[in-house]
BABA-354169 format. One line per field, with one value per residue (C-alpha): residue number from 1; residue in one letter; x, y, z. Coordinates in nm, 3 decimals. Example, Ala and Ser with C-alpha at 12.3 -4.5 7.8 and 13.67 -1.06 7.14 Angstrom:
BABA-354169
i	(1_2)
aa	(A_S)
px	(1.230_1.367)
py	(-0.450_-0.106)
pz	(0.780_0.714)
***
This chain:
BABA-354169
i	(1_2_3_4_5_6_7_8_9_10_11_12_13_14_15_16_17_18_19_20_21_22_23_24_25_26_27_28_29_30_31_32_33_34_35_36_37_38_39_40_41_42_43_44_45_46_47_48_49_50_51_52_53_54_55_56_57_58_59_60_61_62_63_64_65_66_67_68_69_70_71_72_73_74_75_76_77_78_79_80_81_82_83_84_85_86_87_88_89_90_91_92_93_94_95_96_97_98_99_100_101_102_103_104_105_106_107_108_109_110_111_112_113_114_115_116_117_118_119_120_121_122_123_124_125_126_127_128_129_130_131_132_133_134_135_136_137_138_139_140_141_142_143_144_145_146_147_148_149_150_151_152_153_154_155_156_157_158_159_160_161_162_163_164_165_166_167_168_169_170_171_172_173_174_175_176_177_178_179_180_181_182_183_184_185_186_187_188_189_190_191_192_193_194_195_196_197_198_199_200_201_202_203_204_205_206_207_208_209_210_211_212_213_214_215_216_217_218_219_220_221_222_223_224_225_226_227_228_229_230_231_232_233_234_235_236_237_238_239_240_241_242_243_244_245_246_247_248_249_250_251_252_253_254_255_256_257_258_259_260_261_262_263_264_265_266_267_268_269_270_271_272_273_274_275_276_277_278_279_280_281_282_283_284_285_286_287_288_289_290_291_292_293_294_295_296_297_298_299_300_301_302_303_304_305_306_307_308_309_310_311)
aa	(M_K_K_L_M_F_G_L_F_A_G_I_G_I_S_L_A_V_G_A_A_E_M_D_Y_G_L_T_P_Q_A_V_A_P_D_V_Y_A_F_I_G_K_T_E_D_F_D_T_T_N_G_G_N_I_V_N_T_G_F_I_V_A_R_D_G_V_I_V_V_D_T_G_P_S_L_R_Y_G_R_Q_M_R_E_A_I_T_R_V_T_S_K_P_I_V_M_V_I_N_T_H_H_H_P_D_H_F_L_G_N_Q_A_F_A_D_L_P_I_A_S_L_A_E_I_Q_K_G_I_V_T_E_G_N_A_F_A_E_N_L_F_R_M_S_G_D_W_M_S_G_T_E_V_V_A_P_T_Q_T_L_V_A_G_T_Q_T_I_G_G_R_R_V_R_V_M_A_L_D_G_H_T_G_A_D_L_A_L_V_D_E_T_S_G_V_L_F_A_G_D_L_V_F_D_H_R_A_P_T_T_P_H_A_D_V_D_H_W_Q_S_S_L_A_I_L_E_A_T_M_L_K_G_E_V_K_V_L_V_P_G_H_G_P_V_S_R_D_T_A_A_I_G_W_T_R_D_W_L_V_W_L_T_G_S_L_R_E_A_A_D_L_G_L_D_M_N_D_T_L_T_R_P_M_P_Q_K_Y_Q_N_I_P_L_A_R_I_E_Y_R_R_S_V_S_R_L_Y_P_K_I_E_A_A_V_L_R)
px	(9.531_9.316_9.035_8.699_8.442_8.166_7.991_7.910_7.535_7.511_7.227_7.047_6.781_6.874_6.727_6.907_6.721_6.891_7.025_7.385_7.294_7.134_7.425_7.508_7.607_7.513_7.827_7.807_8.100_7.980_8.207_8.272_8.547_8.751_8.915_8.780_8.494_8.300_8.075_7.801_7.658_7.319_7.256_7.153_7.285_7.442_7.187_7.138_6.967_7.231_7.524_7.707_7.693_7.658_7.994_8.144_8.455_8.624_8.915_9.135_9.247_9.603_9.847_10.011_9.734_9.445_9.448_9.171_9.035_8.884_8.758_8.420_8.284_8.360_8.558_8.250_8.232_8.603_8.576_8.275_8.449_8.755_8.541_8.351_8.680_8.764_8.444_8.591_8.957_9.195_9.479_9.622_9.560_9.882_9.780_9.493_9.459_9.259_9.128_9.077_9.031_8.653_8.541_8.318_8.626_8.886_8.735_8.739_9.122_9.133_9.020_9.327_9.577_9.805_9.855_10.020_9.780_9.875_9.758_9.886_10.083_9.817_9.547_9.748_9.789_9.414_9.330_9.576_9.452_9.077_9.007_8.896_8.653_8.508_8.470_8.296_8.053_7.979_7.902_7.645_7.489_7.525_7.527_7.644_7.746_8.060_8.130_8.500_8.613_8.945_9.126_9.410_9.602_9.795_10.162_10.282_10.292_10.190_10.290_10.142_10.242_10.219_10.349_10.320_10.132_10.084_10.202_9.938_10.007_9.801_9.815_9.786_9.638_9.712_9.425_9.225_8.909_8.664_8.923_9.276_9.405_9.205_9.355_9.205_9.326_9.329_9.374_9.560_9.474_9.096_9.058_8.863_8.887_8.818_8.741_8.666_8.448_8.568_8.268_7.913_7.641_7.279_7.356_7.419_7.793_7.928_8.145_8.293_8.648_8.573_8.763_8.520_8.759_9.016_8.742_8.636_8.997_9.024_8.700_8.843_9.149_8.937_8.713_9.013_9.149_8.821_8.789_9.139_9.015_9.239_8.935_8.638_8.459_8.417_8.345_8.236_8.260_7.880_7.629_7.617_7.908_7.916_8.093_8.099_8.165_7.805_7.875_8.163_7.931_7.663_7.905_8.033_7.679_7.584_7.892_7.827_7.468_7.562_7.832_7.634_7.332_7.540_7.709_7.370_7.243_7.547_7.498_7.138_7.258_7.076_7.174_7.241_6.887_6.735_6.990_6.897_6.535_6.600_6.421_6.611_6.595_6.339_6.606_6.759_6.446_6.426_6.799_6.892_7.006_6.987_6.818_7.025_7.357_7.253_7.189_7.521_7.701_7.544_7.680_8.026_8.067_7.845_8.045_8.353_8.151_7.963_8.289_8.435_8.130_8.139_8.506)
py	(9.057_8.787_8.635_8.779_8.535_8.585_8.271_8.451_8.430_8.098_7.879_8.136_8.219_8.572_8.636_8.893_9.153_9.062_8.748_8.705_8.731_9.071_9.225_9.490_9.831_9.988_10.200_10.468_10.708_11.070_11.315_11.609_11.769_11.666_11.331_11.331_11.106_11.026_10.743_10.903_10.689_10.702_10.930_10.637_10.417_10.078_9.803_9.478_9.656_9.916_9.693_9.990_10.199_10.520_10.675_10.887_10.749_10.858_10.851_11.078_10.975_11.105_11.109_10.779_10.606_10.628_10.760_10.603_10.792_10.559_10.210_10.171_9.936_9.586_9.362_9.342_9.723_9.745_9.487_9.659_9.997_9.863_9.724_10.053_10.240_10.021_10.144_10.495_10.433_10.153_10.318_10.122_10.220_10.366_10.442_10.402_10.667_10.629_10.953_10.811_10.490_10.456_10.127_10.258_10.429_10.152_9.802_9.783_9.796_9.419_9.450_9.669_9.469_9.416_9.794_10.067_10.177_10.494_10.713_10.933_10.733_10.772_10.649_10.335_10.285_10.325_10.069_9.820_9.858_9.902_9.764_9.414_9.535_9.782_9.511_9.269_9.543_9.618_9.252_9.268_9.571_9.483_9.103_8.904_9.211_9.185_8.822_8.750_9.097_9.118_9.423_9.543_9.837_10.094_10.011_10.352_10.671_11.011_11.343_11.688_11.875_11.872_11.573_11.406_11.078_10.917_11.237_11.444_11.715_11.657_11.821_11.611_11.801_11.640_11.743_11.600_11.644_11.397_11.140_11.166_11.188_11.306_11.333_11.574_11.558_11.845_11.766_12.077_12.027_12.025_12.201_11.910_11.859_11.514_11.616_11.276_11.288_11.629_11.743_11.606_11.773_11.739_11.413_11.423_11.390_11.093_11.154_10.828_10.968_11.340_11.627_11.903_12.194_12.037_11.956_12.319_12.425_12.181_12.313_12.665_12.549_12.381_12.686_12.917_12.691_12.720_13.095_13.146_12.981_12.678_12.448_12.463_12.137_11.972_11.601_11.545_11.212_11.195_11.401_11.569_11.724_12.105_12.399_12.640_12.642_12.573_12.210_12.320_12.575_12.310_12.080_12.368_12.475_12.123_12.096_12.441_12.349_12.003_12.116_12.424_12.211_11.966_12.246_12.400_12.065_12.030_12.384_12.293_11.986_11.742_11.379_11.188_11.048_11.396_11.524_11.250_11.365_11.737_11.882_11.924_12.247_12.243_12.280_11.945_11.741_11.608_11.564_11.197_11.027_11.351_11.201_10.881_11.064_11.309_11.021_10.860_11.191_11.243_10.909_10.988_11.358_11.445_11.281_11.491_11.813_11.740_11.673_12.003_12.197_12.026_12.109)
pz	(10.581_10.733_10.527_10.627_10.758_10.504_10.618_10.943_10.897_10.715_10.835_11.047_10.791_10.688_10.343_10.130_9.927_9.601_9.441_9.334_8.965_9.027_9.214_8.959_9.095_8.763_8.764_8.497_8.453_8.467_8.285_8.518_8.306_8.001_8.085_8.441_8.550_8.866_8.978_9.189_9.470_9.636_9.935_10.151_10.430_10.361_10.301_10.110_9.822_9.736_9.833_9.980_9.663_9.864_9.780_9.504_9.337_9.017_8.776_8.567_8.218_8.210_7.918_8.012_8.201_8.447_8.805_9.016_9.317_9.577_9.497_9.667_9.933_9.805_9.574_9.351_9.326_9.248_8.970_8.818_8.849_8.672_8.391_8.361_8.319_8.018_7.850_7.859_7.779_7.684_7.876_8.169_8.529_8.666_9.025_9.273_9.547_9.869_10.022_10.374_10.568_10.578_10.422_10.143_9.998_10.003_10.018_9.638_9.651_9.616_9.254_9.189_9.397_9.096_9.068_9.275_9.553_9.738_10.025_10.303_10.561_10.831_10.594_10.528_10.903_10.959_10.691_10.838_11.196_11.143_10.797_10.890_11.157_10.905_10.643_10.877_10.980_10.615_10.557_10.834_10.665_10.295_10.292_9.992_9.794_10.008_9.921_9.876_9.986_10.167_10.298_10.074_10.215_10.012_9.966_9.846_10.050_9.917_10.070_10.025_9.712_9.336_9.148_8.810_8.787_8.448_8.285_8.468_8.725_9.038_9.380_9.694_9.988_10.326_10.554_10.842_11.046_10.900_11.004_11.137_10.779_10.478_10.132_9.881_9.520_9.270_8.902_8.787_8.419_8.461_8.796_8.944_9.320_9.464_9.822_9.975_10.284_10.390_10.185_10.197_9.993_10.106_10.282_10.656_10.734_10.923_11.230_11.366_11.365_11.344_11.500_11.409_11.468_11.237_10.987_10.975_10.917_10.626_10.476_10.494_10.300_10.034_10.004_9.965_9.691_9.502_9.554_9.411_9.090_9.124_9.134_8.897_8.983_9.323_9.363_9.725_9.900_9.905_9.710_9.370_9.183_9.210_9.046_9.338_9.712_9.814_9.911_10.134_10.294_10.341_10.524_10.737_10.831_10.940_11.161_11.313_11.391_11.522_11.763_11.867_11.945_12.149_12.344_12.417_12.543_12.767_12.901_12.984_13.173_12.945_12.951_12.631_12.604_12.624_12.372_12.126_12.121_12.064_11.760_11.437_11.234_10.956_10.686_10.784_10.843_10.486_10.435_10.378_10.699_10.900_11.203_11.189_11.163_11.432_11.671_11.579_11.628_11.970_12.088_11.951_12.019_12.315_12.596_12.513_12.479_12.802_12.986_12.865_12.988_13.330_13.399)
***
């Protein structure tokens, strides 16, 4: 992968919100089940204060070693995550798994480059083709927190099904909808589901690569898995850990409202500017990033919906 140009803004007087010595993500492992931990990020957008710590990552302490799920937004995050894991266990890391190709979930891979890193084949392809552009954009948003970060793509391919990693039975679910390929991971011992960004809880979902119909189908699969009792704890990509299907329902409801609102705007013949200014339901007005993500979603999703209505 090519070296990112982190000197991009040198000499043009941009002052960062934090100094290098203060760039501590404060990663604290939260036990969500026996031998399963999560690092819970802020429900914010990327900026130079949080350094991109807006994502949930985690790890499973298996019999023979540790399984890491997602690695965060930067080399610095990955290094601090790796150090935080050593405060919980002295077991070696046996595998790193990426749930999808969005940068806050894989740019910490570099800190684990000496280890097996795995994903679905399409996730690997997305990281290879889009990773550098993502990383450069994150540098513009998060500044020196990203210093030294390079894209490291997975080198091992996972397929759907149950397998043993580090002596632990885990189930890989090959889904899509938030992106073209979304991996969800079920730890069969604890019943913890790492859902990646298929699930957001009380943080407006992002949609840069979304196929909403497919996303809804994936949510139905995850919900059915929970209702059958195969999952007891859900770790979403963003938002708090939950022990029921409410977070799945929250994500579904947002997507239903979003697409319904955009179809209604298209039926009314509104242009994009008018659609951007439509009122938001009261229940979403205080949700973090609701207005921002709505505006982003209009720019990404509305042209296709408008074209379908005009046929």
